N, C-alpha and C positions, 0 to 999 in steps of 0.2 A: 584671181583667173576664176571664172564661170562659169562654167559649163550646166549644159543640160542634154542628159544623155535621155533618147527613145529607144529601147526595142522595137525592130523593126524586122518583119521578114521580109523586108526588100524597101531599099531607096533608091534616087536615084536625083543629081540636081543638070537641069539644064539653064542654058547660058545663049540668049538669043536661037531658042531651040534644038541647040544643038547640046547632046547630052556630056557632059566632059568627067562623070563621075559617077558611078554605080555599083551596088552592094548585094547583098542577097540578106541573107540572115544573117543580122551582125546588132551594131549602134549605130547610129545616127546622134554624132557631136557636135552641136551648138557651143560656142567657143567663144567668149568675150576676155582680153585679156585687159585691164587693170593699169591705171597709172605707175605704182607700184611692182607689178609684178616682172618676176625674173625668169630666165630658160630655167631657173633651179623652180620655179613654182611651178613649172609648163611638165617638168619631171616629173615633183609630185601629185599633180594633177592625171597624168599619164599613167602613174602607174596604180594611182588611183581606179582609174576606170577601165585599167587591164586586168584587176583583181577583182574589180564587184562581181559579185553574185548574183547577176539577176533570170538568169534562162533557167528553164525550167529541170530537173535531172530526169530519171525516169520513172520517178512517183509524182511528179508534175510540180517540185516545190526547188523552190528557187534557188540552186544551191551550186549553179554552174556557170566562170565567168564566160566573156566573148572570145578570151586564152584556151578556154577547156573546149566548148564550141567550136574551134577554129571558124567564128564569124568575122565579117567583114567591121570596116570603120571608116565610116564615110564622114569628116573633119569638115565644118565647114563654119567659117567663121562670120558672127553676128555678136559687132556690139552693141547693138538693140540690149542687149542681156544685163548691158549698166544704168537702163533707163530709170531714171530719175522721176518720179510719178507724184512728190510727195502735193506738189501744189499745182494749181491750174490744170489745164487739158493740154498741153502740149507737153511731152516727156522730154527732160532734157539729159544730154547725155555726154556730161562734162566728168562724170565717172568714168569713162571708158580713156582706155590709152589712146592716147594721141594716134592718127594713122600709122606715121613711121613705127613709131614703138611697137605699135599692135601689129603689125604685118611683119615684125622682125621675129615676135614672139609666137603669132601663127604657123610662121617657117620654121622656126627652131623646135615648136613641136610638132609638126607634118613629117620633118626630118627623125626626132627621134620615135615617133611611132612607124613609123615605116622601118627603123634599123629594130625594134622590138618586136613588130606582129607583120602576119605574112601578107594580109590582106591591108590596106590602105588606102581609099579614095580621097577626094579632095572635094570642095565649089574654088573657088578662087575671089582672092578676098579684095574688096569692096568691088564687085562685080557686084550686078544687078540680079539674081540668081530665082531661080523657080524649084526649089525642092519636093519630091515628091515620095511622099514613104507610105507603107503601109503601117502600122502605129501595131507592134504586139501583143496582145493585154488588156488594154492598153498601158503600158508601163513608161514611164515618166517621170525621170530622175534629176533631179537640181544636185551640184555638186558646186561648192567654194570652199578653195584653197588660198590662204592669205601666207603673204610671204612668213 
């Protein structure tokens, strides 16, 4: 499973001009399932995300997690994180999970996140989404968890 985390002061997802998910301070989580991923891989990814210390403490050092600051999570599916750009000019996406598996793993990840964290918003799997964010820092962290 691949994720890109963006520390944000605010973020939202719009679909067809309507906001479907929005948070204040927290993490925008762009999430991509791979073919060999399982719900257990998603649980490991979630645990890492919730405990990752990338928010500033009183001294300005990155010592606090999204849980410590009671920040939000905005979880957005993004299969393009698995892009293969090794040859040619058009990326390939065969490294991403097939749509049915990807949606199932995304849904399981969101369900687990909602059980573990009080503020969870989402985009919509497979939709044409417009993601608006104010990247705080900027801080952008790539993560990858394998089976």
